DRENDO-1510 file (C-alpha; in Angstrom, 1 decimal, always signed):
<recs>
REC; n; res; u; v; w
REC; 1; MET; +11.8; -13.2; -107.4 .
REC; 2; ASN; +13.8; -16.1; -105.4 .
REC; 3; LYS; +16.7; -15.0; -103.3 .
REC; 4; ASN; +19.6; -16.9; -102.3 .
REC; 5; PRO; +19.5; -16.8; -98.5 .
REC; 6; LEU; +23.3; -16.5; -98.6 .
REC; 7; SER; +23.2; -14.0; -101.0 .
REC; 8; LEU; +24.3; -10.2; -99.5 .
REC; 9; HIS; +22.1; -8.6; -102.1 .
REC; 10; ILE; +18.7; -6.7; -101.2 .
REC; 11; ASN; +15.5; -8.1; -101.6 .
REC; 12; ALA; +13.7; -5.5; -103.6 .
REC; 13; ASP; +10.1; -7.3; -102.5 .
REC; 14; ASP; +10.8; -6.4; -98.8 .
REC; 15; PHE; +10.6; -2.6; -99.9 .
REC; 16; ALA; +7.3; -2.7; -101.9 .
REC; 17; PRO; +4.4; -0.7; -100.5 .
REC; 18; ALA; +2.2; -2.1; -98.3 .
REC; 19; THR; -1.4; -3.2; -99.4 .
REC; 20; ALA; -4.6; -1.7; -97.7 .
REC; 21; ASP; -5.3; -5.3; -96.1 .
REC; 22; GLU; -1.5; -5.3; -94.8 .
REC; 23; LYS; -2.5; -1.3; -93.3 .
REC; 24; GLU; -5.6; -2.8; -91.7 .
REC; 25; SER; -4.1; -5.3; -89.9 .
REC; 26; LEU; -1.6; -3.1; -88.3 .
REC; 27; VAL; -4.2; -0.7; -87.0 .
REC; 28; ILE; -5.2; -1.3; -83.2 .
REC; 29; LEU; -7.8; +0.5; -81.8 .
REC; 30; ARG; -8.3; +1.0; -78.2 .
REC; 31; ASP; -11.0; +2.7; -76.5 .
REC; 32; SER; -10.1; +6.0; -74.7 .
REC; 33; VAL; -10.2; +5.0; -71.2 .
REC; 34; SER; -9.3; +7.8; -67.9 .
REC; 35; PHE; -6.8; +7.3; -65.3 .
REC; 36; TRP; -9.2; +5.8; -62.9 .
REC; 37; LYS; -11.1; +3.2; -65.2 .
REC; 38; ASP; -7.7; +2.1; -66.5 .
REC; 39; GLY; -6.6; +1.3; -63.2 .
REC; 40; PHE; -9.5; -0.4; -62.0 .
REC; 41; ARG; -9.6; -2.6; -65.0 .
REC; 42; ARG; -6.0; -3.6; -64.1 .
REC; 43; LEU; -6.4; -4.2; -60.7 .
REC; 44; PHE; -9.6; -6.6; -61.5 .
REC; 45; LYS; -6.8; -8.8; -63.6 .
REC; 46; ASN; -5.2; -9.3; -60.3 .
REC; 47; LYS; -6.7; -12.6; -58.5 .
REC; 48; ILE; -4.9; -11.8; -55.5 .
REC; 49; ALA; -6.0; -8.3; -54.9 .
REC; 50; VAL; -9.6; -9.6; -56.0 .
REC; 51; CYS; -9.7; -12.2; -53.3 .
REC; 52; SER; -8.2; -9.9; -51.3 .
REC; 53; LEU; -11.0; -7.6; -51.5 .
REC; 54; VAL; -13.9; -10.1; -51.4 .
REC; 55; VAL; -12.4; -10.9; -47.8 .
REC; 56; ILE; -12.2; -7.0; -46.9 .
REC; 57; VAL; -16.0; -7.0; -47.5 .
REC; 58; LEU; -16.8; -9.8; -45.9 .
REC; 59; ILE; -15.0; -8.1; -42.7 .
REC; 60; ILE; -16.9; -5.1; -43.3 .
REC; 61; ILE; -20.2; -7.0; -43.4 .
REC; 62; PHE; -19.2; -9.1; -40.4 .
REC; 63; ALA; -18.2; -5.9; -38.6 .
REC; 64; TYR; -21.2; -3.6; -39.3 .
REC; 65; PHE; -24.2; -5.5; -40.6 .
REC; 66; LEU; -24.4; -8.7; -38.7 .
REC; 67; PRO; -24.4; -7.2; -35.2 .
REC; 68; ALA; -27.7; -5.7; -36.2 .
REC; 69; PHE; -29.4; -8.8; -36.9 .
REC; 70; TRP; -27.7; -10.8; -33.8 .
REC; 71; PRO; -29.7; -11.7; -31.5 .
REC; 72; TYR; -27.2; -10.7; -28.2 .
REC; 73; ARG; -25.9; -7.1; -27.5 .
REC; 74; TYR; -22.7; -6.7; -27.0 .
REC; 75; GLU; -22.8; -5.4; -23.6 .
REC; 76; GLN; -25.5; -7.8; -22.8 .
REC; 77; GLN; -24.8; -10.5; -19.5 .
REC; 78; LEU; -26.2; -13.5; -19.3 .
REC; 79; ARG; -26.5; -14.7; -15.9 .
REC; 80; GLY; -25.1; -18.4; -15.0 .
REC; 81; SER; -23.6; -18.3; -18.8 .
REC; 82; GLU; -20.0; -17.0; -17.7 .
REC; 83; ASN; -17.1; -18.4; -19.6 .
REC; 84; LEU; -19.2; -20.9; -21.7 .
REC; 85; ALA; -17.3; -22.6; -24.4 .
REC; 86; PRO; -18.4; -22.6; -28.0 .
REC; 87; PHE; -21.6; -24.2; -28.9 .
REC; 88; THR; -22.6; -24.8; -25.1 .
REC; 89; TYR; -25.3; -23.6; -23.1 .
REC; 90; SER; -26.1; -22.5; -19.5 .
REC; 91; ALA; -28.1; -24.6; -17.3 .
REC; 92; ASP; -31.1; -22.0; -17.9 .
REC; 93; GLU; -30.7; -21.9; -21.5 .
REC; 94; GLN; -30.4; -25.7; -21.7 .
REC; 95; ALA; -33.8; -25.8; -19.6 .
REC; 96; LYS; -35.4; -23.8; -22.1 .
REC; 97; ILE; -34.1; -26.1; -24.9 .
REC; 98; ASP; -35.7; -29.0; -22.9 .
REC; 99; ALA; -39.1; -27.2; -22.4 .
REC; 100; GLY; -39.1; -26.6; -26.4 .
REC; 101; GLU; -37.9; -23.1; -26.6 .
REC; 102; SER; -35.6; -22.0; -29.3 .
REC; 103; VAL; -32.0; -20.6; -28.1 .
REC; 104; PHE; -29.3; -19.3; -30.0 .
REC; 105; PRO; -26.2; -20.8; -29.5 .
REC; 106; HIS; -23.3; -19.1; -28.7 .
REC; 107; ILE; -21.0; -19.8; -31.4 .
REC; 108; CYS; -17.8; -18.4; -29.8 .
REC; 109; GLY; -18.9; -19.0; -26.6 .
REC; 110; THR; -19.2; -16.3; -23.9 .
REC; 111; ASP; -16.3; -14.1; -21.9 .
REC; 112; LYS; -15.9; -14.2; -17.6 .
REC; 113; LEU; -18.8; -11.6; -17.3 .
REC; 114; GLY; -21.2; -13.6; -19.4 .
REC; 115; ARG; -21.5; -11.7; -22.7 .
REC; 116; ASP; -21.7; -13.5; -26.0 .
REC; 117; PHE; -18.1; -13.2; -27.6 .
REC; 118; ALA; -19.1; -13.6; -31.1 .
REC; 119; VAL; -21.0; -10.3; -31.1 .
REC; 120; ARG; -18.2; -8.7; -29.0 .
REC; 121; LEU; -15.7; -10.0; -31.5 .
REC; 122; MET; -17.7; -8.4; -34.5 .
REC; 123; MET; -17.9; -4.8; -32.5 .
REC; 124; GLY; -14.3; -5.0; -31.5 .
REC; 125; THR; -13.7; -5.7; -35.5 .
REC; 126; ARG; -16.0; -2.5; -36.1 .
REC; 127; ILE; -13.9; -0.4; -33.7 .
REC; 128; SER; -10.4; -1.5; -35.2 .
REC; 129; LEU; -11.7; -1.5; -38.2 .
REC; 130; THR; -12.9; +2.2; -37.6 .
REC; 131; VAL; -10.0; +3.2; -36.2 .
REC; 132; GLY; -7.6; +1.8; -38.8 .
REC; 133; LEU; -9.5; +3.3; -41.8 .
REC; 134; VAL; -10.2; +6.8; -40.1 .
REC; 135; CYS; -6.6; +7.4; -39.1 .
REC; 136; ALA; -5.1; +6.0; -42.7 .
REC; 137; ALA; -7.5; +8.5; -44.5 .
REC; 138; LEU; -6.4; +11.7; -42.1 .
REC; 139; VAL; -2.7; +10.4; -42.3 .
REC; 140; LEU; -2.8; +10.3; -45.9 .
REC; 141; ILE; -4.5; +13.5; -46.3 .
REC; 142; VAL; -2.4; +15.5; -43.7 .
REC; 143; GLY; +0.8; +13.9; -44.6 .
REC; 144; SER; +0.6; +13.7; -48.7 .
REC; 145; LEU; -0.3; +17.5; -48.6 .
REC; 146; PHE; +2.7; +18.3; -46.4 .
REC; 147; GLY; +5.1; +16.4; -48.1 .
REC; 148; ALA; +4.0; +17.3; -51.7 .
REC; 149; ILE; +4.0; +21.1; -50.4 .
REC; 150; ALA; +7.6; +20.8; -49.1 .
REC; 151; GLY; +9.0; +18.7; -52.0 .
REC; 152; PHE; +7.6; +21.3; -54.7 .
REC; 153; ALA; +8.2; +24.3; -52.9 .
REC; 154; GLY; +12.1; +23.6; -52.3 .
REC; 155; GLY; +14.6; +25.8; -50.8 .
REC; 156; TRP; +14.1; +27.5; -47.5 .
REC; 157; VAL; +10.5; +26.4; -47.0 .
REC; 158; ASP; +11.6; +22.8; -47.5 .
REC; 159; ASN; +14.1; +23.2; -44.9 .
REC; 160; ILE; +11.8; +24.8; -42.4 .
REC; 161; MET; +9.2; +22.0; -43.2 .
REC; 162; MET; +11.1; +19.1; -42.6 .
REC; 163; ARG; +13.2; +20.3; -39.9 .
REC; 164; PHE; +10.0; +20.2; -37.8 .
REC; 165; THR; +9.2; +16.6; -39.0 .
REC; 166; ASP; +12.7; +15.6; -37.9 .
REC; 167; ILE; +11.9; +17.0; -34.5 .
REC; 168; LEU; +8.7; +14.9; -34.0 .
REC; 169; TYR; +11.0; +12.0; -35.3 .
REC; 170; THR; +13.2; +12.3; -31.6 .
REC; 171; ILE; +10.1; +12.4; -29.8 .
REC; 172; PRO; +9.4; +8.7; -28.6 .
REC; 173; ASP; +6.2; +7.2; -30.1 .
REC; 174; ILE; +4.8; +5.6; -27.1 .
REC; 175; LEU; +5.3; +8.0; -24.6 .
REC; 176; LEU; +3.9; +11.1; -26.5 .
REC; 177; ILE; +0.7; +9.1; -27.6 .
REC; 178; ILE; +0.1; +8.5; -23.8 .
REC; 179; ILE; +0.5; +11.6; -22.9 .
REC; 180; LEU; -1.5; +13.1; -26.1 .
REC; 181; ALA; -4.2; +10.7; -25.0 .
REC; 182; MET; -4.3; +11.6; -21.7 .
REC; 183; VAL; -4.7; +15.3; -22.4 .
REC; 184; ILE; -6.7; +15.2; -25.0 .
REC; 185; ARG; -9.4; +12.8; -23.7 .
REC; 186; ASP; -10.6; +15.2; -20.8 .
REC; 187; PRO; -11.3; +17.9; -22.7 .
REC; 188; LEU; -13.0; +15.9; -25.5 .
REC; 189; LYS; -15.4; +14.4; -22.9 .
REC; 190; ASP; -16.3; +17.9; -21.6 .
REC; 191; LEU; -16.9; +19.3; -25.1 .
REC; 192; SER; -19.1; +16.3; -25.9 .
REC; 193; GLN; -21.7; +17.8; -22.9 .
REC; 194; VAL; -21.9; +20.8; -25.1 .
REC; 195; SER; -25.2; +21.0; -27.1 .
REC; 196; GLY; -23.4; +21.6; -30.4 .
REC; 197; PHE; -21.2; +18.5; -29.8 .
REC; 198; LYS; -23.6; +15.7; -28.6 .
REC; 199; TRP; -22.7; +13.9; -31.7 .
REC; 200; MET; -19.3; +13.1; -30.1 .
REC; 201; GLN; -20.9; +10.9; -27.3 .
REC; 202; THR; -21.8; +8.6; -29.9 .
REC; 203; VAL; -18.1; +8.1; -31.4 .
REC; 204; GLY; -16.7; +8.5; -27.7 .
REC; 205; PRO; -13.9; +10.9; -26.2 .
REC; 206; ASN; -11.4; +7.8; -26.1 .
REC; 207; LEU; -11.9; +7.2; -29.7 .
REC; 208; LEU; -11.6; +10.5; -30.9 .
REC; 209; ALA; -8.5; +11.2; -28.6 .
REC; 210; ILE; -6.9; +8.3; -31.2 .
REC; 211; PHE; -8.2; +9.7; -34.1 .
REC; 212; ILE; -6.1; +13.4; -33.1 .
REC; 213; VAL; -3.5; +11.6; -31.9 .
REC; 214; PHE; -2.5; +9.7; -34.8 .
REC; 215; VAL; -2.9; +12.6; -37.2 .
REC; 216; LEU; -0.4; +14.8; -34.8 .
REC; 217; LEU; +2.2; +11.8; -35.2 .
REC; 218; TYR; +2.0; +9.7; -37.7 .
REC; 219; TRP; +1.6; +11.9; -40.9 .
REC; 220; VAL; +5.8; +12.6; -40.7 .
REC; 221; GLY; +6.4; +9.1; -42.3 .
REC; 222; MET; +4.0; +9.8; -45.1 .
REC; 223; ALA; +5.2; +13.5; -45.7 .
REC; 224; ARG; +9.0; +12.4; -46.0 .
REC; 225; ILE; +8.2; +9.7; -48.3 .
REC; 226; THR; +5.7; +12.0; -50.4 .
REC; 227; ARG; +8.5; +14.6; -50.6 .
REC; 228; SER; +11.0; +12.1; -52.1 .
REC; 229; GLN; +8.8; +11.3; -54.8 .
REC; 230; VAL; +7.8; +14.8; -55.3 .
REC; 231; LEU; +11.7; +15.7; -55.3 .
REC; 232; ILE; +12.2; +13.6; -58.4 .
REC; 233; LEU; +8.9; +13.8; -60.5 .
REC; 234; LYS; +8.9; +17.6; -60.4 .
REC; 235; GLU; +12.0; +17.7; -62.7 .
REC; 236; SER; +10.2; +15.4; -65.2 .
REC; 237; GLU; +9.3; +17.1; -68.6 .
REC; 238; TYR; +5.8; +16.9; -68.2 .
REC; 239; VAL; +5.9; +19.1; -65.2 .
REC; 240; THR; +8.2; +21.4; -67.2 .
REC; 241; ALA; +5.9; +21.4; -69.8 .
REC; 242; ALA; +2.8; +22.0; -67.2 .
REC; 243; ARG; +5.0; +25.2; -66.0 .
REC; 244; ALA; +5.3; +26.4; -69.6 .
REC; 245; MET; +1.6; +26.1; -70.4 .
REC; 246; GLY; +0.7; +28.3; -67.4 .
REC; 247; ALA; -0.5; +25.5; -64.7 .
REC; 248; SER; -0.8; +26.5; -61.2 .
REC; 249; LYS; +1.2; +25.1; -58.5 .
REC; 250; GLY; -1.8; +23.7; -56.7 .
REC; 251; ARG; -2.9; +21.9; -60.1 .
REC; 252; ILE; +0.8; +20.6; -60.8 .
REC; 253; ILE; +0.7; +19.2; -57.4 .
REC; 254; LYS; -2.7; +17.7; -57.7 .
REC; 255; LYS; -2.8; +16.4; -61.1 .
REC; 256; HIS; +0.7; +15.6; -62.0 .
REC; 257; LEU; +2.5; +14.7; -58.7 .
REC; 258; LEU; +0.2; +13.4; -56.4 .
REC; 259; THR; -1.3; +11.3; -59.3 .
REC; 260; ASN; +1.9; +9.7; -60.2 .
REC; 261; CYS; +3.1; +8.8; -56.4 .
REC; 262; ILE; -0.4; +7.4; -55.8 .
REC; 263; GLY; +1.1; +3.8; -56.1 .
REC; 264; THR; +3.3; +4.6; -53.0 .
REC; 265; LEU; +0.8; +6.6; -51.6 .
REC; 266; ILE; -1.5; +3.9; -51.6 .
REC; 267; VAL; +0.9; +0.8; -50.3 .
REC; 268; THR; +1.9; +3.4; -47.4 .
REC; 269; THR; -1.8; +4.2; -46.5 .
REC; 270; THR; -2.8; +0.2; -46.4 .
REC; 271; LEU; +0.3; -0.4; -43.7 .
REC; 272; GLN; -1.1; +2.8; -41.8 .
REC; 273; ILE; -4.1; +0.4; -41.2 .
REC; 274; PRO; -2.3; -2.2; -39.0 .
REC; 275; SER; -0.1; +0.1; -37.1 .
REC; 276; ALA; -3.4; +2.0; -36.0 .
REC; 277; ILE; -4.9; -1.1; -34.8 .
REC; 278; PHE; -1.6; -2.0; -33.0 .
REC; 279; THR; -1.7; +1.5; -31.6 .
REC; 280; GLU; -5.3; +1.5; -30.3 .
REC; 281; SER; -4.6; -2.6; -28.9 .
REC; 282; TYR; -1.9; -0.9; -26.7 .
REC; 283; LEU; -4.2; +2.0; -25.5 .
REC; 284; SER; -6.7; +0.0; -24.7 .
REC; 285; PHE; -4.4; -2.3; -22.6 .
REC; 286; LEU; -3.0; +1.1; -20.9 .
REC; 287; GLY; -6.7; +2.1; -20.5 .
REC; 288; LEU; -6.4; +5.0; -22.7 .
REC; 289; GLY; -8.3; +2.9; -25.7 .
REC; 290; VAL; -11.8; +2.4; -26.0 .
REC; 291; ALA; -14.2; +3.0; -23.1 .
REC; 292; ALA; -15.6; -0.1; -21.9 .
REC; 293; PRO; -18.0; -1.9; -22.3 .
REC; 294; MET; -17.6; -1.2; -25.9 .
REC; 295; PRO; -14.7; -3.7; -27.1 .
REC; 296; SER; -12.2; -3.5; -29.6 .
REC; 297; LEU; -9.7; -6.3; -30.8 .
REC; 298; GLY; -6.9; -5.0; -29.0 .
REC; 299; SER; -9.0; -5.0; -25.6 .
REC; 300; LEU; -10.6; -8.7; -26.2 .
REC; 301; ALA; -7.0; -10.0; -26.9 .
REC; 302; THR; -5.7; -8.2; -23.5 .
REC; 303; ASP; -8.6; -9.7; -21.4 .
REC; 304; ALA; -7.9; -13.0; -22.6 .
REC; 305; VAL; -4.7; -13.1; -22.0 .
REC; 306; LYS; -5.1; -14.0; -18.3 .
REC; 307; GLY; -7.5; -16.7; -19.3 .
REC; 308; MET; -5.3; -17.9; -22.3 .
REC; 309; ASN; -4.5; -21.5; -20.5 .
REC; 310; THR; -8.0; -22.2; -20.1 .
REC; 311; PHE; -10.3; -20.5; -22.7 .
REC; 312; PRO; -7.7; -20.2; -25.4 .
REC; 313; HIS; -10.2; -19.5; -28.4 .
REC; 314; LEU; -10.9; -16.2; -26.6 .
REC; 315; LEU; -7.4; -14.8; -27.1 .
REC; 316; LEU; -6.9; -16.9; -30.7 .
REC; 317; LEU; -10.4; -15.4; -32.0 .
REC; 318; PRO; -9.2; -11.9; -32.0 .
REC; 319; ALA; -5.6; -12.5; -32.9 .
REC; 320; ILE; -6.7; -14.5; -36.1 .
REC; 321; MET; -9.1; -11.5; -36.7 .
REC; 322; ILE; -6.3; -9.2; -36.3 .
REC; 323; SER; -3.8; -11.4; -38.5 .
REC; 324; VAL; -6.0; -11.7; -41.4 .
REC; 325; THR; -7.5; -8.1; -41.4 .
REC; 326; ILE; -3.9; -6.8; -41.9 .
REC; 327; LEU; -2.7; -9.8; -44.4 .
REC; 328; VAL; -5.7; -8.6; -46.6 .
REC; 329; PHE; -5.0; -5.1; -46.6 .
REC; 330; ASN; -1.4; -5.3; -47.3 .
REC; 331; LEU; -2.0; -7.7; -50.4 .
REC; 332; PHE; -4.9; -5.3; -51.6 .
REC; 333; GLY; -2.5; -2.5; -51.4 .
REC; 334; ASP; +0.0; -4.2; -53.4 .
REC; 335; GLY; -2.5; -4.8; -56.2 .
REC; 336; LEU; -3.6; -1.4; -55.8 .
REC; 337; ARG; +0.0; +0.1; -56.2 .
REC; 338; ASP; +0.5; -2.3; -59.4 .
REC; 339; ALA; -2.8; -1.3; -60.9 .
REC; 340; PHE; -2.4; +2.5; -60.5 .
REC; 341; ASP; +1.1; +3.2; -60.5 .
REC; 342; PRO; +1.7; +4.7; -64.0 .
REC; 343; LYS; +5.5; +3.4; -63.9 .
REC; 344; LEU; +4.3; -0.1; -63.6 .
REC; 345; LYS; +2.1; +0.3; -66.7 .
REC; 346; ASN; +3.1; -2.2; -69.6 .
</recs>
């Protein structure tokens, strides 16, 4: 039936029942996937996040695996090899080369004590990365639980818990960090001598002090962010439905509230990693960080400041490593937020 396009009459053919083929063409079949599987599938479609993840893996290999195959140790001092430029040899090493022996080059040169700077850069990256990852994980656990409980409970419980965080906010961070690091370090050193705590000697009391200081101080920001998200989400329909079905408060916090806050939590956690690296850097500058001869990126940069005009590469290399590490973790955190935040799904 042909219809005049300018006519206002309804075309009866538009209301004819759909055929079987037309019905099948409208059926969209999609496999049922879990929250994490769907998130990772979205993550790997983000090219920037994937490239950042590749760089993070390379940094981890550089920091944790490559030193085991390096011919020099980070504390090894080579006599006569002080302050060598990259790919240069000392007189003794050049004599060995002339005699036909093979000498592994100092790719990044050496420091003022004749220690190979490349392996010290690897170990410094390992320490700084360990501080960043462990501290960020501890802050995430403590801060998210504290904030979720405060926001979900509400009332006088919320008031007491958040007034406690406000008190911590009024204390200067740097002053409290220095005091806590000095107070905690000596008891941890004594505790590491006890038979049941010998493992602490491997980690080091200074490093443990940094972990404890971060957990005691930097969870506050995470708690406030989590609380603000929970206050919004706890009024949602799915939370009301979960309560009506008899779900416990712990299950609602874990399965519904924290899951829907995961995008914000991930981004905040990735921002804690560079913050932890910077904190460890100025603690090392004040002599409260990692004990010598163990290096960190902060202590390497601090030692190189005095000779930056003569040996600029000793400052430039750890500075570049800090910058690249911070950048890739921020980009990867943005990719995780876009992938795992339920509110951003198409």
